[in-house]
C-alpha positions as CSV (number, residue, x, y, z in Angstrom):
1,M,-9.0,111.7,82.8
2,K,-6.7,113.6,85.0
3,S,-5.5,110.5,86.8
4,K,-4.8,108.8,83.4
5,A,-2.6,111.7,82.4
6,V,-0.6,111.6,85.6
7,W,-0.1,107.9,85.2
8,L,1.1,108.3,81.7
9,I,3.6,110.9,82.7
10,V,5.0,108.7,85.5
11,C,5.4,105.8,83.1
12,L,7.3,108.0,80.6
13,V,9.6,109.3,83.4
14,V,10.4,105.7,84.6
15,L,11.0,104.6,81.0
16,T,13.3,107.5,80.3
17,V,15.3,106.8,83.5
18,G,15.7,103.2,82.5
19,I,16.9,104.0,79.1
20,I,19.5,106.4,80.5
21,F,20.7,103.8,83.0
22,L,21.1,101.1,80.3
23,A,23.0,103.5,78.1
24,L,25.4,104.5,80.9
25,R,26.0,100.8,81.8
26,R,26.7,99.9,78.2
27,N,29.3,102.7,77.9
28,S,31.0,101.6,81.0
29,T,31.3,98.0,79.7
30,V,32.7,99.1,76.4
31,S,35.4,101.2,78.1
32,D,36.4,98.3,80.2
33,R,36.8,96.2,77.1
34,R,39.0,98.8,75.4
35,P,41.8,97.0,73.5
36,T,45.2,97.3,75.0
37,P,47.4,99.7,73.0
38,V,50.5,98.3,71.2
39,G,53.4,98.0,73.6
40,E,51.3,98.1,76.7
41,S,50.7,94.8,78.6
42,H,48.0,94.1,81.1
43,Q,50.7,93.4,83.7
44,S,51.8,97.0,83.5
45,K,48.7,97.9,85.5
46,I,49.9,95.7,88.3
47,P,52.2,97.7,90.7
48,P,55.8,96.4,90.5
49,A,56.8,94.1,93.3
50,V,59.5,95.4,95.7
51,K,62.8,93.6,94.9
52,P,64.0,91.9,98.0
53,K,67.5,92.9,99.2
54,L,69.6,89.9,99.2
55,P,72.0,89.5,102.1
56,E,75.7,89.8,101.3
57,I,77.6,86.6,101.2
58,P,80.6,86.9,103.6
59,V,84.0,85.8,102.2
60,G,85.2,82.8,104.0
61,D,88.7,82.3,105.3
62,S,89.5,79.9,102.5
63,D,88.5,82.5,99.9
64,E,90.6,85.1,101.5
65,S,93.6,82.8,101.7
66,A,93.2,81.9,98.0
67,V,93.1,85.6,97.0
68,L,96.3,86.3,99.1
69,A,98.1,83.3,97.7
70,E,97.2,84.4,94.2
71,S,98.5,87.9,94.9
72,A,101.8,86.5,96.2
73,A,102.1,84.3,93.1
74,K,101.5,87.4,90.9
75,V,104.2,89.2,92.8
76,R,106.7,86.4,92.1
77,L,105.7,86.1,88.5
78,T,105.8,89.8,87.8
79,I,109.2,90.2,89.3
80,R,110.5,87.4,87.0
81,E,108.7,88.9,84.0
82,M,110.4,92.3,84.7
83,D,113.7,90.8,83.6
84,K,112.2,90.7,80.1
85,S,111.4,94.5,80.0
86,K,113.2,96.2,77.2
87,T,112.4,99.8,78.0
88,Q,112.0,102.0,81.1
89,A,108.3,102.3,80.3
90,D,108.0,98.5,80.5
91,A,109.9,98.4,83.7
92,R,107.6,101.1,85.2
93,Q,104.5,99.0,84.3
94,Y,106.0,95.9,85.9
95,R,106.8,97.9,89.1
96,R,103.3,99.3,89.2
97,R,101.8,95.9,89.0
98,I,104.1,94.6,91.7
99,R,103.0,97.5,94.0
100,E,99.3,96.7,93.3
101,H,99.7,93.0,94.2
102,S,101.8,93.9,97.2
103,K,99.1,96.2,98.5
104,V,96.7,93.4,98.6
105,L,99.1,91.4,100.8
106,V,99.7,94.5,103.1
107,E,95.9,95.0,103.5
108,G,95.6,91.2,104.2
109,G,97.5,91.7,107.4
110,K,98.0,88.6,109.5
111,A,96.1,86.5,107.0
112,S,98.9,87.2,104.5
113,L,101.7,85.5,106.6
114,P,101.4,82.1,104.9
115,A,101.6,83.6,101.4
116,L,104.6,85.8,102.5
117,D,106.3,82.7,104.0
118,A,106.2,81.2,100.5
119,L,107.8,84.4,99.0
120,L,110.5,84.4,101.8
121,A,111.5,80.9,100.7
122,D,111.9,81.9,97.1
123,P,115.4,81.4,95.6
124,R,115.4,84.9,94.0
125,V,116.7,87.6,96.3
126,D,114.4,90.3,94.8
127,V,111.3,88.2,95.6
128,R,112.5,87.7,99.2
129,M,113.2,91.4,99.5
130,R,109.7,92.2,98.3
131,A,108.3,90.0,101.0
132,V,110.4,91.7,103.6
133,S,109.2,95.0,102.4
134,I,105.6,93.9,102.7
135,L,106.2,92.7,106.2
136,G,107.7,96.1,107.0
137,Q,104.7,97.9,105.6
138,I,102.3,95.8,107.7
139,K,104.4,96.9,110.8
140,K,102.5,94.8,113.4
141,P,103.9,92.7,116.2
142,Y,102.8,89.5,114.5
143,T,105.5,90.2,111.8
144,V,108.3,89.9,114.4
145,E,108.7,86.2,114.0
146,P,109.1,86.1,110.2
147,L,111.4,89.2,110.2
148,C,113.6,87.5,112.9
149,R,113.7,84.4,110.7
150,V,114.8,86.5,107.7
151,F,117.8,87.9,109.7
152,L,118.8,84.6,111.1
153,K,118.5,82.4,108.0
154,D,118.8,84.7,104.9
155,K,122.3,85.0,103.5
156,Y,121.7,88.2,101.7
157,K,122.9,91.3,103.6
158,A,120.3,93.7,102.3
159,A,117.5,91.3,103.4
160,R,119.1,91.0,106.9
161,T,119.6,94.7,107.4
162,S,116.1,95.4,106.1
163,A,114.6,93.0,108.6
164,L,116.5,94.7,111.4
165,M,115.2,98.1,110.2
166,Y,111.6,97.0,110.1
167,L,111.9,95.3,113.5
168,A,113.0,98.6,115.0
169,Q,109.8,100.2,113.7
170,I,107.4,97.8,115.4
171,R,105.7,99.1,118.5
172,P,104.2,96.9,121.2
173,D,100.5,96.6,121.7
174,K,98.0,94.5,123.7
175,T,98.9,91.4,121.7
176,M,102.6,91.8,122.4
177,P,103.5,94.0,125.3
178,K,106.9,95.7,125.4
179,E,108.6,93.1,127.6
180,V,107.5,90.3,125.3
181,L,108.6,92.2,122.2
182,I,112.0,92.7,123.8
183,W,112.3,89.0,124.6
184,R,111.2,87.8,121.2
185,T,113.9,89.9,119.5
186,R,116.6,89.0,122.0
187,Q,118.5,86.5,119.9
188,V,118.4,88.7,116.8
189,R,119.5,91.8,118.6
190,F,122.5,90.2,120.3
191,A,123.5,88.4,117.1
192,A,123.3,91.6,115.1
193,L,125.5,93.5,117.7
194,M,128.3,90.9,117.3
195,D,127.9,90.4,113.5
196,P,131.2,90.6,111.5
197,D,129.6,93.2,109.1
198,L,129.8,96.8,110.3
199,D,126.5,97.8,108.6
200,V,124.6,94.9,110.2
201,R,126.1,95.9,113.6
202,K,125.0,99.5,113.1
203,M,121.4,98.4,112.3
204,G,121.5,96.1,115.3
205,Q,122.5,99.0,117.5
206,Q,119.6,101.0,116.2
207,L,117.2,98.1,116.9
208,Q,118.7,97.7,120.4
209,W,118.1,101.3,121.2
210,A,114.7,101.5,119.6
211,L,113.3,98.7,121.8
212,T,115.2,99.0,125.0
213,H,116.8,102.5,125.1
214,R,119.9,100.7,126.6
215,L,123.3,100.3,125.1
216,E,125.7,99.9,128.1
217,G,128.4,101.7,126.2
218,Y,128.1,99.6,123.0
219,R,129.3,101.1,119.8
220,A,129.1,99.3,116.5
221,D,132.5,100.5,115.4
222,A,134.3,99.6,118.7
223,P,136.9,96.9,118.9
224,P,135.6,93.3,119.3
225,A,136.6,93.1,123.0
226,A,134.8,96.4,123.8
227,R,131.7,95.2,121.9
228,Q,131.8,91.9,123.7
229,A,132.0,93.6,127.1
230,A,129.1,95.8,126.4
231,L,127.1,92.9,125.1
232,T,127.7,90.9,128.3
233,K,126.3,93.8,130.3
234,L,123.3,94.0,128.1
235,Q,122.7,90.3,128.4
236,Q,122.8,90.6,132.2
237,T,120.2,93.3,132.3
238,E,117.7,91.2,130.4
239,T,116.3,88.4,132.6
240,P,114.7,85.5,130.8
241,R,111.0,85.3,131.1
């Protein structure tokens, strides 16, 4: 009798444990099948993928040239449109736009030279003067050649004197040592010193002194014979290289 009672108790315990296990398993299954609330997707449980950082695409030379050419074209167009301004406010707006487009060319540096050459060939004096101003703001030895060309070929006095002024502000560097800079400006300096216009001669004198610190007694307001004598001495001191 006693053994039967023990056996019955064991069976009841096993049955109870089984019932509890099945109940727990069913609750777990129901929770897993819980319907997704409105506005929540199953994909939201998936951790977001890390967005790859795309490499920057470098701007090619052709793209840069196109941007600089467009800026030069806008400078030319805005200068022409400024003629239509009816008020001072309109004129200020045009001048501001010209400065903005010019800044792009200044920052373009050496790459801007082809675009500036196009402006230097423009029939309008104010367009050419703007190009000379941009070259002067760049203020690098690679602007020597276009500035010299302005002095030798442009007929407008202000463009020629501005070119001399900006040439006097250029300083030599590794790409163009001092002796090379002096030689590259030789023709312009000597032509300016003997120019018929006094203002051009004065600016030429400043350029001569800025680059060589040598005048040999030259004075822009001296008589032609005295100027020629001083120029001859200056020419003798510079040996062709």
